[in-house]
C-alpha positions as CSV (number, residue, x, y, z in Angstrom):
1,M,134.2,144.7,139.0
2,R,130.4,144.3,138.9
3,R,130.6,141.3,136.5
4,R,133.0,139.4,138.9
5,E,130.6,139.8,141.8
6,H,127.7,138.5,139.7
7,T,129.8,135.5,138.6
8,A,130.7,134.6,142.2
9,K,127.0,134.8,143.1
10,I,126.1,132.3,140.4
11,R,128.8,129.9,141.4
12,N,127.8,129.9,145.0
13,Q,124.1,129.3,144.1
14,S,125.0,126.2,142.1
15,L,127.4,125.1,144.8
16,A,124.6,124.9,147.3
17,K,122.5,122.7,144.9
18,C,125.2,120.2,143.7
19,R,127.1,120.0,147.1
20,P,124.5,120.4,149.8
21,F,127.0,119.9,152.6
22,S,130.3,121.7,153.3
23,S,133.1,120.7,155.6
24,V,134.2,123.1,158.3
25,W,137.2,124.0,156.2
26,Q,135.1,124.7,153.1
27,A,132.7,126.8,155.2
28,S,135.6,128.8,156.7
29,T,137.0,129.4,153.2
30,L,133.6,130.6,151.9
31,L,133.1,132.9,154.9
32,D,136.7,134.0,155.0
33,C,137.1,133.1,158.7
34,T,138.7,130.5,160.9
35,E,137.5,127.0,161.4
36,R,137.1,127.8,165.1
37,R,134.7,130.6,164.1
38,I,132.6,128.1,162.2
39,Y,132.3,125.8,165.3
40,H,131.4,128.8,167.3
41,D,128.7,129.9,164.8
42,V,127.2,126.4,164.8
43,Q,127.1,126.4,168.6
44,A,125.6,129.9,168.7
45,G,122.9,128.9,166.2
46,R,124.1,131.2,163.4
47,L,124.6,128.1,161.2
48,P,121.5,126.1,162.2
49,L,121.8,123.3,159.7
50,A,124.9,121.5,161.0
51,F,125.3,117.7,161.4
52,D,127.7,115.5,163.3
53,L,128.4,112.6,160.9
54,S,130.9,110.8,163.2
55,Y,130.8,107.1,164.0
56,R,131.8,105.2,167.2
57,G,131.7,108.4,169.2
58,D,135.0,109.4,167.7
59,R,136.0,113.0,167.1
60,L,133.4,115.4,165.8
61,F,132.8,115.1,162.0
62,L,130.9,118.2,161.3
63,R,129.1,119.1,158.1
64,V,127.2,122.3,157.5
65,A,124.5,123.0,154.9
66,T,126.1,124.8,152.1
67,A,122.9,126.9,151.6
68,S,123.3,128.2,155.1
69,V,126.9,129.1,154.5
70,V,126.0,131.0,151.3
71,A,123.2,132.8,153.1
72,V,125.5,134.0,155.9
73,Q,128.0,135.0,153.2
74,R,125.3,137.2,151.6
75,R,124.4,138.6,155.0
76,R,121.0,136.9,155.0
77,P,119.5,134.8,157.7
78,P,120.1,131.1,156.9
79,A,117.2,128.7,156.7
80,A,116.7,126.7,159.9
81,E,114.0,124.3,158.9
82,L,115.2,120.7,158.7
83,A,112.3,119.2,156.7
84,P,112.6,121.4,153.5
85,F,116.4,120.9,153.5
86,L,116.1,117.1,153.7
87,A,113.4,117.1,151.1
88,E,115.7,119.0,148.7
89,I,118.7,116.7,149.2
90,A,116.7,113.5,149.3
91,P,113.5,113.8,147.3
92,E,110.8,111.1,147.8
93,T,111.5,109.8,144.3
94,K,115.0,108.8,145.5
95,I,114.6,105.3,147.0
96,S,118.2,104.7,148.0
97,F,121.7,106.0,147.7
98,R,124.9,104.3,146.6
99,V,127.9,104.8,148.9
100,P,129.8,107.0,146.4
101,E,126.7,109.3,146.1
102,L,126.5,109.7,149.9
103,A,130.3,110.3,150.1
104,R,130.0,113.1,147.5
105,M,127.0,114.6,149.2
106,W,128.5,114.5,152.7
107,Q,131.9,115.6,151.5
108,C,133.7,112.6,153.0
109,D,135.6,109.5,152.0
110,P,133.5,106.4,151.0
111,D,135.3,104.5,153.9
112,H,133.5,106.8,156.3
113,I,130.1,105.6,154.9
114,Y,131.3,102.0,155.0
115,H,132.2,102.5,158.7
116,L,128.7,103.9,159.4
117,L,127.2,100.8,157.6
118,A,129.5,98.4,159.5
119,D,128.5,99.9,162.8
120,G,124.8,99.6,162.0
121,I,124.3,103.3,162.1
122,L,123.1,103.3,158.5
123,E,121.0,100.5,157.0
124,D,122.1,98.5,154.0
125,I,119.6,97.2,151.5
126,G,122.0,96.3,148.8
127,G,123.1,92.8,147.7
128,A,126.2,90.9,148.7
129,T,128.5,93.0,146.6
130,R,126.8,96.3,146.4
131,Y,125.9,98.6,149.2
132,R,122.7,100.8,149.0
133,V,121.5,103.0,151.8
134,P,117.7,103.6,151.8
135,R,116.4,107.1,151.9
136,D,114.6,106.6,155.2
137,S,117.9,105.6,156.8
138,V,119.7,108.7,155.5
139,M,116.8,111.0,156.6
140,R,116.7,109.4,160.1
141,F,120.4,109.6,160.5
142,L,120.6,113.3,159.6
143,A,117.6,114.2,161.8
144,E,119.2,112.4,164.8
145,R,122.7,113.9,164.1
146,R,121.6,117.5,163.7
147,V,123.7,119.7,166.0
148,K,121.5,121.9,168.1
């Protein structure tokens, strides 16, 4: 039984690095609770790194930092500092992101990113046929959309 627990721990550590954001459904699965509980934990500040990625004021499109979910799963206090989290997911060496990269990172459909670009919420520095979102635009968007 000990080996299985160790394996789960390793998987969860790598999950936080390769997928920095989790949907509400993914967070509820990892924490073995309801989606309603995740929304409540975000509002109560128990999951402090949560972001509303919606566009046009539509329904809430919530994403939670996977590292925070894993910390709560291990009964540790989740990190609440925004700057180190953003520096980890978007290092200064990363100048821009392609739409599929952002979609994978944010656990959403590429169409969602295209809507954010079309609405002018995210900036596009790509050419006529290729969209690229600058790092500064991503950082500003996430800082503005943090759920407090």
